[in-house]
LUMKOL-295522 format. One record per residue (C-alpha): chain; residue number from 1; x, y, z. Coordinates in pm, whole numbers, plus 50000, padded with zeros to 5 digits. Layout:
! LUMKOL-295522
 chain resi     x     y     z
     A  NUM     X     Y     Z
...
This chain:
! LUMKOL-295522
 chain resi     x     y     z
     A    1 49909 28137 55520
     A    2 50156 27832 55589
     A    3 49980 27580 55813
     A    4 50258 27493 56064
     A    5 50038 27228 56184
     A    6 49936 27003 55922
     A    7 50138 26696 55928
     A    8 50345 26782 56219
     A    9 50262 26397 56346
     A   10 50179 26614 56685
     A   11 49900 26484 56905
     A   12 49786 26733 57195
     A   13 49767 26595 57521
     A   14 50080 26326 57434
     A   15 50467 26410 57435
     A   16 50646 26541 57133
     A   17 50797 26218 56936
     A   18 51166 26179 56977
     A   19 51339 26336 56607
     A   20 51520 26042 56429
     A   21 51805 26237 56494
     A   22 51856 26281 56842
     A   23 51839 25894 56844
     A   24 52077 25857 56575
     A   25 52314 26132 56734
     A   26 52273 25981 57110
     A   27 52333 25601 56943
     A   28 52698 25721 56769
     A   29 52769 25864 57108
     A   30 52729 25586 57306
     A   31 52880 25345 57071
     A   32 53203 25557 57070
     A   33 53190 25590 57471
     A   34 53152 25222 57504
     A   35 53436 25096 57231
     A   36 53678 25375 57483
     A   37 53552 25185 57818
     A   38 53636 24817 57675
     A   39 53946 24960 57514
     A   40 54067 25049 57858
     A   41 54342 24833 58035
     A   42 54132 24676 58382
     A   43 54346 24831 58660
     A   44 54603 24548 58844
     A   45 54595 24747 59175
     A   46 54406 24787 59490
     A   47 54207 25162 59465
     A   48 54167 25393 59762
     A   49 53818 25458 59602
     A   50 53671 25115 59642
     A   51 53836 25028 60003
     A   52 53503 25194 60226
     A   53 53257 24967 60059
     A   54 53092 24697 60249
     A   55 53230 24354 60104
     A   56 53569 24290 60053
     A   57 53488 23988 59840
     A   58 53337 24247 59597
     A   59 53687 24502 59628
     A   60 53895 24154 59579
     A   61 53640 24076 59264
     A   62 53751 24461 59113
     A   63 54139 24407 59223
     A   64 54157 24097 59017
     A   65 53972 24233 58748
     A   66 53693 23898 58748
     A   67 53497 23957 58482
     A   68 53152 24133 58556
     A   69 52800 23936 58535
     A   70 52663 23969 58199
     A   71 52472 24281 58127
     A   72 52702 24428 58459
     A   73 52918 24648 58222
     A   74 52891 25033 58265
     A   75 52651 25168 58083
     A   76 52679 25474 57818
     A   77 52482 25659 58120
     A   78 52694 25581 58322
     A   79 53033 25647 58159
     A   80 52853 26007 58059
     A   81 52805 26080 58430
     A   82 53134 25952 58558
     A   83 53324 26195 58258
     A   84 53061 26437 58355
     A   85 53243 26468 58735
     A   86 53572 26451 58607
     A   87 53518 26734 58388
     A   88 53315 26903 58714
     A   89 53683 26894 58920
     A   90 53826 27112 58699
     A   91 53544 27377 58689
     A   92 53526 27393 59083
     A   93 53938 27421 59075
     A   94 53864 27688 58842
     A   95 53659 27828 59074
     A   96 53914 27833 59379
     A   97 54156 28037 59158
     A   98 53995 28269 59014
     A   99 53852 28314 59453
     A  100 54272 28353 59531
     A  101 54348 27982 59664
     A  102 54645 27822 59568
     A  103 54512 27495 59417
     A  104 54758 27231 59297
     A  105 54625 26927 59108
     A  106 54882 26814 58877
     A  107 55276 26793 58899
     A  108 55498 26963 58635
     A  109 55447 26698 58393
     A  110 55088 26676 58411
     A  111 55060 26358 58639
     A  112 54792 26373 58922
     A  113 54960 26336 59311
     A  114 54907 26051 59457
     A  115 55097 25744 59645
     A  116 55145 25389 59593
     A  117 55191 25111 59827
     A  118 55257 24738 59832
     A  119 55523 24777 59542
     A  120 55236 24937 59310
     A  121 54922 24696 59412
     A  122 54754 24966 59624
     A  123 54713 25315 59447
     A  124 54534 25647 59526
     A  125 54503 25996 59285
     A  126 54374 26301 59528
     A  127 54229 26564 59337
     A  128 54443 26801 59478
     A  129 54584 27038 59741
     A  130 54511 27350 59877
     A  131 54860 27560 59917
     A  132 54693 27879 60036
     A  133 54399 28078 59978
     A  134 54178 28352 60134
     A  135 53977 28146 60378
     A  136 54104 28076 60713
     A  137 54202 27734 60734
     A  138 54472 27546 60826
     A  139 54717 27493 60465
     A  140 54799 27272 60340
     A  141 54502 27069 60319
     A  142 54393 26783 60064
     A  143 54106 26883 59884
     A  144 53820 26612 59766
     A  145 53566 26720 59511
     A  146 53209 26480 59420
     A  147 53008 26555 59170
     A  148 52659 26451 59259
     A  149 52292 26409 59187
     A  150 52079 26636 59371
     A  151 51904 26410 59640
     A  152 52311 26273 59703
     A  153 52387 26611 59717
     A  154 52134 26731 59965
     A  155 52191 26411 60186
     A  156 52571 26545 60228
     A  157 52493 26882 60308
     A  158 52231 26757 60577
     A  159 52457 26493 60697
     A  160 52823 26559 60646
     A  161 53052 26329 60417
     A  162 53119 26095 60687
     A  163 52769 25964 60741
     A  164 52630 26058 60449
     A  165 52916 25901 60231
     A  166 53147 25682 60399
     A  167 53313 25588 60136
     A  168 53434 25909 60029
     A  169 53563 25940 60394
     A  170 53746 25632 60392
     A  171 53910 25738 60066
     A  172 53995 26106 60234
     A  173 54137 25928 60537
     A  174 54374 25724 60301
     A  175 54494 26003 60114
     A  176 54562 26206 60421
     A  177 54759 25945 60598
     A  178 54934 25839 60277
     A  179 55042 26233 60147
     A  180 55095 26325 60489
     A  181 54834 26598 60493
     A  182 54710 26578 60869
     A  183 54552 26891 60839
     A  184 54150 26909 60788
     A  185 54058 26830 60421
     A  186 53864 27065 60245
     A  187 53546 26827 60083
     A  188 53325 27006 59855
     A  189 53020 26825 59660
     A  190 52870 27004 59350
     A  191 52515 26978 59275
     A  192 52505 26861 58918
     A  193 52106 27034 58863
     A  194 52155 27320 59021
     A  195 52539 27374 59048
     A  196 52542 27491 59430
     A  197 52871 27388 59542
     A  198 52885 27223 59924
     A  199 53194 27271 60160
     A  200 53293 27118 60451
     A  201 53630 27065 60678
     A  202 53704 26646 60695
     A  203 53922 26615 61056
     A  204 54166 26346 61001
     A  205 54024 25986 61126
     A  206 54376 25828 61206
     A  207 54188 25479 61276
     A  208 54002 25479 60969
     A  209 54292 25541 60726
     A  210 54459 25254 60928
     A  211 54127 24991 60918
     A  212 54125 25104 60545
     A  213 54531 25040 60458
     A  214 54484 24716 60685
     A  215 54205 24586 60403
     A  216 54366 24665 60085
     A  217 54677 24413 60271
     A  218 54416 24178 60308
     A  219 54289 24159 59997
     A  220 54639 24158 59837
     A  221 54787 23875 60053
     A  222 54475 23696 60038
     A  223 54472 23699 59665
     A  224 54821 23598 59613
     A  225 54732 23311 59828
     A  226 54450 23202 59590
     A  227 54169 23298 59884
     A  228 53878 23466 59855
     A  229 53737 23736 60105
     A  230 53429 23655 60316
     A  231 53118 23821 60180
     A  232 52949 24077 60345
     A  233 52634 23919 60273
     A  234 52470 23568 60369
     A  235 52257 23534 60092
     A  236 52228 23671 59744
     A  237 51877 23859 59830
     A  238 52061 24088 60034
     A  239 52067 24465 59993
     A  240 52401 24462 59944
     A  241 52403 24242 59638
     A  242 52080 24319 59463
     A  243 52094 24684 59559
     A  244 51869 24914 59718
     A  245 51881 25157 60043
     A  246 51950 24960 60398
     A  247 52019 25118 60726
     A  248 51963 25457 60514
     A  249 52281 25402 60304
     A  250 52188 25351 59924
     A  251 52373 25047 59782
     A  252 52441 24987 59416
     A  253 52361 24672 59275
     A  254 52698 24398 59269
     A  255 52801 24388 58898
     A  256 52921 24024 59051
     A  257 52664 23877 59235
     A  258 52553 23607 59033
     A  259 52924 23516 58974
     A  260 52946 23507 59384
     A  261 52657 23295 59473
     A  262 52673 23082 59162
     A  263 52917 22762 59099
     A  264 53248 22980 59091
     A  265 53374 23180 59387
């Protein structure tokens, strides 16, 4: 009789050792993802997706493609998450289509729908637009989708996107304004852990759209004049810089915190 346990290296009560093949495969994929990300050209415009952030200086650093602090580049895990979020749009769009919605997500030439202003220095690209569907709502309607981990998803379900994720709300308002889609937008959030789908209508907030548009102008004009916009924090130990929870909101660590508070502005 074969002793299937003999020499297995398994010690009861401890976690199973990670097979060398698992480490090798993960390392190969991570290396490829990192190389692909480094090969991508940085954006040369203010993106609508980040204008709702608290710190104007951070938005300006992003617009100018200022090098991030050492170790603050996108980790392979983050690159995986971003790609999964992009693929999630295709999954959810497919669900809507088989349910009978007329959802447009790209132009005939395959490009995304979007807008640009300030001579191309301010841009935004939408996930899609509902032209019609089996649900009673006003059409056409902007569609914005996010794939979230469980705790973030629950926050959105509990509080709504405008409170739980104001950066997303700012993005939606800008799209509604610039693409002339004033009807309530349909925001969907996919729980990456359970594949549950949350849907809510986001009313057009003209004030927020104008505020965010003014921010874009401010970032571009200050950058052209060689001026640095003010920080939102008063010191490097602030949550906005080092990351963490503040006033019920989660802030990721700023990728330029050391540069911002160091010798260079």
